[in-house]
MDTraj code that builds the backbone (N, CA, C; nanometers):
import mdtraj as md
import numpy as np

residues = "MET ASP LYS LYS ARG ILE ARG ASN ASP LEU ILE LEU LEU ALA SER ILE LEU LEU ALA ALA LEU ALA ALA TRP GLY VAL LEU LYS LEU ALA GLN ARG PRO GLY LYS TYR VAL VAL VAL GLU ILE ASP GLY LYS THR SER ALA VAL TYR PRO LEU ASP THR ASP LEU ARG LEU ASP ILE LYS THR GLU GLY GLY HIS VAL ASN THR LEU VAL ILE SER GLU GLY ARG ALA TYR VAL GLU SER ALA ASP CYS PRO ASP LYS LEU CYS VAL LYS GLN ARG ALA ILE SER ARG THR GLY GLU THR VAL ILE CYS LEU PRO HIS LYS LEU VAL ILE ARG ILE ALA GLY GLU GLY GLY VAL ASP THR VAL SER".split()
xyz = np.array([
    [-4.6835, 1.4255, 1.9261],
    [-4.6223, 1.2941, 1.9727],
    [-4.5566, 1.2509, 1.8712],
    [-4.5940, 1.2149, 1.7591],
    [-4.5150, 1.0949, 1.6335],
    [-4.4493, 1.2053, 1.6207],
    [-4.4415, 1.3387, 1.6091],
    [-4.2771, 1.4177, 1.5586],
    [-4.1272, 1.3783, 1.6784],
    [-4.2059, 1.3861, 1.8165],
    [-4.1210, 1.3492, 1.9258],
    [-4.0443, 1.2377, 1.8998],
    [-4.1222, 1.1706, 1.8783],
    [-4.0753, 0.9736, 1.8386],
    [-3.9584, 0.9823, 1.7279],
    [-4.0585, 1.0595, 1.6522],
    [-3.9293, 1.0500, 1.5193],
    [-3.7956, 1.1308, 1.5506],
    [-3.8228, 1.2482, 1.6159],
    [-3.6831, 1.3236, 1.6313],
    [-3.5925, 1.2300, 1.7478],
    [-3.6610, 1.1389, 1.8437],
    [-3.5665, 1.0976, 1.9262],
    [-3.5362, 0.9609, 1.8129],
    [-3.6194, 0.8887, 1.7611],
    [-3.5458, 0.7470, 1.6606],
    [-3.4452, 0.8025, 1.5708],
    [-3.4206, 0.9406, 1.5452],
    [-3.2855, 0.9524, 1.4702],
    [-3.2067, 1.0344, 1.5236],
    [-3.2345, 1.0874, 1.6649],
    [-3.1082, 1.0845, 1.7771],
    [-3.0183, 0.9225, 1.7824],
    [-3.1144, 0.8617, 1.8226],
    [-3.0573, 0.7223, 1.8622],
    [-2.9960, 0.6888, 1.7121],
    [-3.0323, 0.7118, 1.5619],
    [-2.9554, 0.6291, 1.4732],
    [-2.8498, 0.7001, 1.4858],
    [-2.8525, 0.8238, 1.4839],
    [-2.7145, 0.9091, 1.4840],
    [-2.6179, 0.8792, 1.5578],
    [-2.6369, 0.8582, 1.6924],
    [-2.5623, 0.7784, 1.8358],
    [-2.4669, 0.6614, 1.8225],
    [-2.5684, 0.5694, 1.7695],
    [-2.5311, 0.4610, 1.7036],
    [-2.4153, 0.4108, 1.5720],
    [-2.4649, 0.5242, 1.5074],
    [-2.3777, 0.5820, 1.3782],
    [-2.2507, 0.6231, 1.3833],
    [-2.2102, 0.7326, 1.5093],
    [-2.0996, 0.7862, 1.5299],
    [-2.0621, 0.7032, 1.6387],
    [-2.0942, 0.6379, 1.7017],
    [-1.9992, 0.4990, 1.7998],
    [-1.9606, 0.4064, 1.7058],
    [-2.0143, 0.3497, 1.6187],
    [-1.9700, 0.2814, 1.5076],
    [-1.8568, 0.3479, 1.4224],
    [-1.8750, 0.4394, 1.3612],
    [-1.7939, 0.4935, 1.3320],
    [-1.6595, 0.5499, 1.4199],
    [-1.6442, 0.5422, 1.5208],
    [-1.5409, 0.6204, 1.6238],
    [-1.4883, 0.4431, 1.6492],
    [-1.5329, 0.3685, 1.6608],
    [-1.4977, 0.2215, 1.7194],
    [-1.4365, 0.1517, 1.5632],
    [-1.4571, 0.1767, 1.4526],
    [-1.4118, 0.1650, 1.3380],
    [-1.2551, 0.2192, 1.3381],
    [-1.2567, 0.3481, 1.3648],
    [-1.1427, 0.4097, 1.3709],
    [-1.0517, 0.3928, 1.4348],
    [-1.0764, 0.3241, 1.5100],
    [-1.0387, 0.3090, 1.6745],
    [-0.9172, 0.1615, 1.6145],
    [-1.0242, 0.0338, 1.5578],
    [-0.9726, -0.0279, 1.5129],
    [-0.8272, -0.0012, 1.4211],
    [-0.8559, 0.0862, 1.3317],
    [-0.8022, 0.0940, 1.1934],
    [-0.6507, 0.1809, 1.2606],
    [-0.7070, 0.2551, 1.3126],
    [-0.5387, 0.3447, 1.3983],
    [-0.4854, 0.2249, 1.4863],
    [-0.5372, 0.1132, 1.5941],
    [-0.4737, 0.0177, 1.6273],
    [-0.3503, -0.0352, 1.4978],
    [-0.4406, -0.0832, 1.3915],
    [-0.3206, -0.1800, 1.2823],
    [-0.1977, -0.1094, 1.2809],
    [-0.1080, -0.2290, 1.2524],
    [0.0138, -0.1490, 1.2227],
    [0.0326, -0.2093, 1.0787],
    [0.1264, -0.1690, 0.9664],
    [0.1815, -0.2374, 0.8634],
    [0.2932, -0.3805, 0.9449],
    [0.2292, -0.4768, 0.8412],
    [0.2698, -0.5978, 0.8405],
    [0.4308, -0.6247, 0.8175],
    [0.4781, -0.7078, 0.8677],
    [0.6028, -0.7883, 0.8379],
    [0.6345, -0.8757, 0.7913],
    [0.5334, -0.9879, 0.7687],
    [0.5778, -1.1266, 0.7440],
    [0.4445, -1.1658, 0.7040],
    [0.3832, -1.2694, 0.6283],
    [0.2890, -1.3483, 0.5622],
    [0.3042, -1.4953, 0.6307],
    [0.1963, -1.5155, 0.6874],
    [0.1983, -1.6335, 0.7244],
    [0.1157, -1.7113, 0.6711],
    [0.1423, -1.8602, 0.6225],
    [0.0417, -1.9318, 0.5756],
    [0.0168, -2.0547, 0.6474],
    [-0.1334, -2.0729, 0.6593],
    [-0.1243, -2.1574, 0.7753],
    [-0.1983, -2.2647, 0.6917],
    [-0.1895, -2.4211, 0.7148],
    [-0.2833, -2.4581, 0.6296],
    [-0.3612, -2.6573, 0.7612],
    [-0.4795, -2.6030, 0.7092],
    [-0.5271, -2.7239, 0.8151],
    [-0.5002, -2.6321, 1.0032],
    [-0.4875, -2.5129, 0.9881],
    [-0.4585, -2.4699, 1.1588],
    [-0.3338, -2.4968, 1.1766],
    [-0.2090, -2.5180, 1.0564],
    [-0.0618, -2.5451, 1.1064],
    [0.0284, -2.4336, 1.0301],
    [0.1205, -2.3664, 1.0894],
    [0.1904, -2.2795, 1.0353],
    [0.2844, -2.3786, 0.9122],
    [0.2962, -2.3379, 0.7903],
    [0.3448, -2.4235, 0.6939],
    [0.4392, -2.3306, 0.6610],
    [0.4237, -2.2155, 0.6519],
    [0.5662, -2.0812, 0.5793],
    [0.5570, -1.9729, 0.6427],
    [0.6626, -1.8841, 0.6612],
    [0.6218, -1.7477, 0.7106],
    [0.7226, -1.6862, 0.5763],
    [0.7035, -1.5796, 0.5234],
    [0.7701, -1.5022, 0.4287],
    [0.7690, -1.3425, 0.4355],
    [0.8436, -1.2796, 0.3996],
    [0.9073, -1.1722, 0.4482],
    [0.7758, -1.0634, 0.3528],
    [0.6931, -1.0061, 0.4171],
    [0.5979, -0.9130, 0.3040],
    [0.7081, -0.7974, 0.2463],
    [0.8484, -0.7539, 0.2306],
    [0.8801, -0.6671, 0.1534],
    [0.9787, -0.6997, 0.0653],
    [0.9362, -0.8689, 0.0261],
    [1.0109, -0.9060, -0.0862],
    [0.9245, -1.0041, -0.1765],
    [0.9333, -0.9610, -0.2633],
    [0.8262, -0.9952, -0.4124],
    [0.8202, -1.1758, -0.4502],
    [0.6931, -1.2282, -0.4521],
    [0.7320, -1.3471, -0.4280],
    [0.6038, -1.4013, -0.5076],
    [0.5787, -1.4981, -0.5965],
    [0.4593, -1.5652, -0.6237],
    [0.5217, -1.7149, -0.6372],
    [0.4496, -1.7597, -0.5478],
    [0.4122, -1.9169, -0.5202],
    [0.2877, -1.9909, -0.5234],
    [0.2968, -2.1307, -0.5685],
    [0.1923, -2.2375, -0.5435],
    [0.1974, -2.2521, -0.4347],
    [0.0759, -2.2716, -0.3620],
    [0.1000, -2.3676, -0.2083],
    [0.0112, -2.4842, -0.2441],
    [0.0153, -2.6175, -0.2268],
    [-0.0608, -2.7128, -0.2289],
    [-0.0933, -2.7375, -0.0850],
    [-0.2365, -2.7783, -0.1218],
    [-0.2530, -2.8285, 0.0155],
    [-0.3466, -2.9740, 0.0026],
    [-0.4335, -3.0237, 0.0714],
    [-0.4545, -3.1668, 0.0927],
    [-0.5116, -3.2002, -0.0495],
    [-0.5147, -3.3190, -0.1164],
    [-0.6714, -3.3318, -0.2228],
    [-0.5535, -3.2929, -0.3448],
    [-0.4162, -3.2193, -0.3454],
    [-0.3483, -3.2064, -0.4338],
    [-0.4381, -3.0360, -0.4982],
    [-0.4943, -2.9944, -0.4025],
    [-0.5314, -2.8668, -0.4436],
    [-0.4379, -2.7418, -0.4717],
    [-0.4458, -2.6750, -0.5507],
    [-0.3361, -2.5651, -0.5195],
    [-0.3901, -2.4123, -0.5134],
    [-0.3940, -2.3302, -0.4771],
    [-0.3554, -2.1644, -0.4636],
    [-0.2360, -2.1058, -0.4952],
    [-0.2516, -1.9907, -0.5719],
    [-0.1062, -1.9161, -0.6130],
    [-0.1170, -1.7764, -0.5296],
    [-0.0388, -1.7712, -0.4061],
    [-0.0147, -1.6517, -0.3699],
    [0.0988, -1.5485, -0.4130],
    [0.0455, -1.4251, -0.4041],
    [0.1543, -1.3684, -0.4838],
    [0.1876, -1.2381, -0.3860],
    [0.3334, -1.2234, -0.3195],
    [0.3755, -1.0581, -0.2350],
    [0.4445, -0.9753, -0.3177],
    [0.3509, -0.8402, -0.3539],
    [0.4293, -0.7820, -0.4412],
    [0.4176, -0.6438, -0.3670],
    [0.4956, -0.5663, -0.4107],
    [0.4996, -0.3678, -0.3346],
    [0.4172, -0.3871, -0.1942],
    [0.4493, -0.4854, -0.0714],
    [0.4200, -0.5012, 0.0572],
    [0.2711, -0.5240, 0.0604],
    [0.2378, -0.6159, -0.0291],
    [0.0920, -0.6619, -0.0107],
    [0.0680, -0.8040, -0.0616],
    [0.0062, -0.9039, 0.0370],
    [0.0007, -1.0359, -0.0471],
    [-0.1994, -1.0484, -0.0574],
    [-0.1792, -1.1635, -0.1921],
    [-0.3158, -1.1684, -0.1912],
    [-0.2815, -1.3114, -0.2924],
    [-0.4079, -1.3692, -0.3015],
    [-0.4088, -1.5465, -0.3892],
    [-0.4609, -1.4558, -0.5182],
    [-0.3481, -1.5041, -0.6346],
    [-0.3772, -1.4959, -0.7603],
    [-0.5245, -1.5533, -0.8278],
    [-0.4428, -1.7062, -0.7646],
    [-0.5677, -1.8120, -0.8618],
    [-0.5718, -1.9041, -0.7635],
    [-0.6819, -1.9900, -0.7871],
    [-0.7200, -2.1307, -0.7110],
    [-0.7781, -2.2239, -0.7624],
    [-0.7930, -2.3696, -0.7178],
    [-0.8753, -2.4228, -0.8053],
    [-1.0125, -2.4730, -0.6939],
    [-1.0588, -2.3598, -0.6317],
    [-1.1356, -2.4365, -0.5291],
    [-1.3120, -2.3682, -0.5986],
    [-1.4016, -2.3942, -0.5679],
    [-1.5369, -2.4118, -0.6272],
    [-1.5713, -2.2527, -0.6528],
    [-1.5556, -2.1824, -0.5107],
    [-1.6462, -2.0909, -0.5564],
    [-1.5115, -1.9522, -0.5796],
    [-1.3973, -1.9398, -0.5594],
    [-1.2830, -1.8200, -0.5977],
    [-1.3286, -1.7305, -0.4715],
    [-1.3471, -1.7734, -0.3618],
    [-1.3779, -1.6340, -0.2626],
    [-1.2523, -1.5659, -0.2002],
    [-1.1039, -1.6461, -0.2063],
    [-0.9923, -1.6030, -0.1440],
    [-0.9859, -1.5600, -0.2783],
    [-0.9532, -1.5676, -0.4182],
    [-0.9196, -1.5001, -0.5397],
    [-0.9995, -1.3495, -0.5342],
    [-1.1141, -1.3709, -0.4675],
    [-1.1998, -1.2267, -0.5114],
    [-1.1864, -1.1249, -0.3482],
    [-1.0764, -1.1206, -0.2567],
    [-1.0622, -1.0927, -0.1578],
    [-0.9885, -0.9952, -0.2032],
    [-0.9491, -0.8873, -0.1174],
    [-0.8517, -0.7492, -0.1832],
    [-0.6903, -0.8330, -0.1003],
    [-0.6274, -0.7216, -0.1481],
    [-0.5039, -0.7495, -0.0778],
    [-0.4683, -0.7095, 0.0422],
    [-0.3914, -0.7724, 0.1126],
    [-0.3587, -0.7395, 0.2643],
    [-0.2254, -0.6623, 0.2660],
    [-0.1876, -0.5990, 0.4206],
    [-0.0703, -0.5674, 0.4089],
    [-0.0845, -0.5411, 0.5902],
    [-0.1969, -0.5202, 0.6436],
    [-0.1725, -0.4897, 0.7815],
    [-0.1709, -0.5770, 0.8602],
    [-0.1316, -0.6085, 0.9772],
    [-0.1351, -0.7098, 1.0919],
    [-0.2875, -0.7166, 1.1288],
    [-0.2818, -0.8302, 1.1265],
    [-0.4328, -0.9320, 1.1496],
    [-0.5374, -0.9137, 1.0388],
    [-0.4848, -0.8883, 0.9407],
    [-0.5527, -0.9077, 0.8070],
    [-0.5734, -1.0372, 0.7614],
    [-0.6468, -1.1494, 0.6738],
    [-0.6500, -1.2798, 0.6512],
    [-0.7075, -1.2831, 0.5429],
    [-0.6448, -1.3270, 0.4498],
    [-0.7531, -1.4171, 0.3201],
    [-0.7799, -1.5997, 0.3680],
    [-0.9057, -1.5960, 0.3333],
    [-0.9248, -1.7530, 0.3790],
    [-0.9541, -1.8147, 0.2771],
    [-0.9145, -1.9301, 0.2501],
    [-0.9696, -2.0421, 0.1569],
    [-1.0206, -2.1863, 0.2435],
    [-1.1673, -2.1410, 0.2387],
    [-1.2744, -2.2871, 0.3276],
    [-1.2470, -2.4322, 0.2912],
    [-1.2612, -2.4377, 0.1218],
    [-1.2331, -2.5567, 0.0717],
    [-1.1024, -2.5738, 0.1252],
    [-0.9992, -2.5533, 0.1142],
    [-0.8620, -2.6055, 0.0990],
    [-0.8023, -2.6036, 0.2433],
    [-0.9069, -2.5074, 0.3579],
    [-0.8395, -2.4978, 0.4956],
    [-0.6969, -2.4420, 0.5160],
    [-0.7028, -2.3137, 0.4376],
    [-0.5761, -2.2189, 0.3680],
    [-0.6043, -2.1049, 0.4544],
    [-0.5187, -2.0463, 0.5422],
    [-0.5294, -1.8905, 0.5899],
    [-0.4315, -1.8479, 0.5482],
    [-0.4071, -1.6925, 0.4501],
    [-0.2449, -1.6102, 0.5079],
    [-0.3410, -1.5381, 0.5574],
    [-0.2373, -1.4775, 0.6726],
    [-0.2679, -1.3919, 0.7469],
    [-0.1118, -1.3094, 0.7255],
    [-0.1460, -1.1806, 0.8055],
    [-0.0427, -1.0560, 0.8077],
    [-0.0204, -1.0956, 0.9477],
    [0.1186, -1.0601, 0.9380],
    [0.1963, -1.0515, 1.1024],
    [0.2701, -0.9520, 1.1260],
    [0.3344, -0.8983, 1.2602],
    [0.3841, -0.7938, 1.2885],
    [0.5558, -0.8359, 1.3319],
    [0.6195, -0.7465, 1.3924],
    [0.7266, -0.8193, 1.4465],
    [0.7667, -0.9741, 1.5218],
    [0.8448, -1.0463, 1.4413],
    [0.8740, -1.1551, 1.5237],
    [0.7853, -1.2447, 1.4439],
    [0.6920, -1.2184, 1.3870],
    [0.5913, -1.3521, 1.2966],
    [0.4810, -1.3498, 1.4065],
    [0.4587, -1.2762, 1.5116],
    [0.3564, -1.3451, 1.6094],
    [0.2470, -1.1955, 1.5994],
    [0.1269, -1.1909, 1.5531],
    [0.0311, -1.1606, 1.5342],
    [-0.0063, -1.0947, 1.6846],
    [-0.0436, -0.9761, 1.7084],
    [-0.1215, -0.9412, 1.8550],
    [-0.2444, -0.9389, 1.8372],
    [-0.2933, -0.9142, 1.6894],
    [-0.4635, -0.9036, 1.6993],
    [-0.5273, -1.0501, 1.6732],
    [-0.5994, -1.1346, 1.7429],
    [-0.6429, -1.2562, 1.7040],
    [-0.7916, -1.2312, 1.6697],
])
top = md.Topology()
chain = top.add_chain()
for i, resn in enumerate(residues, 1):
    res = top.add_residue(resn, chain, resSeq=i)
    for name in ("N", "CA", "C"):
        top.add_atom(name, md.element.get_by_symbol(name[0]), res)
traj = md.Trajectory(xyz[None], top)
């Protein structure tokens, strides 16, 4: 009886892993290369930049905080920040619609949008 239970558990585990892998694949295939970098501060769009133009700029938020945004080779990332945890700096570069880099202490969201600057994935 124990062997049958273990076999059934393994089948269930394999089925769950296969379903998760299929869902991840569908989500990755649905993402498209982005066209724009949208900078939002405290929930409001403050700037939109083309993803195909190399750029380096300091984004100033409330309280005089600064994050350095770099757009290079069709990818965007935060190079430096004066927040305590620096999680936004540790995030990987983004380039596909729906991807984001977030700095919670500064209420800053950098996201990639597609055609027309409107993101179809929320």
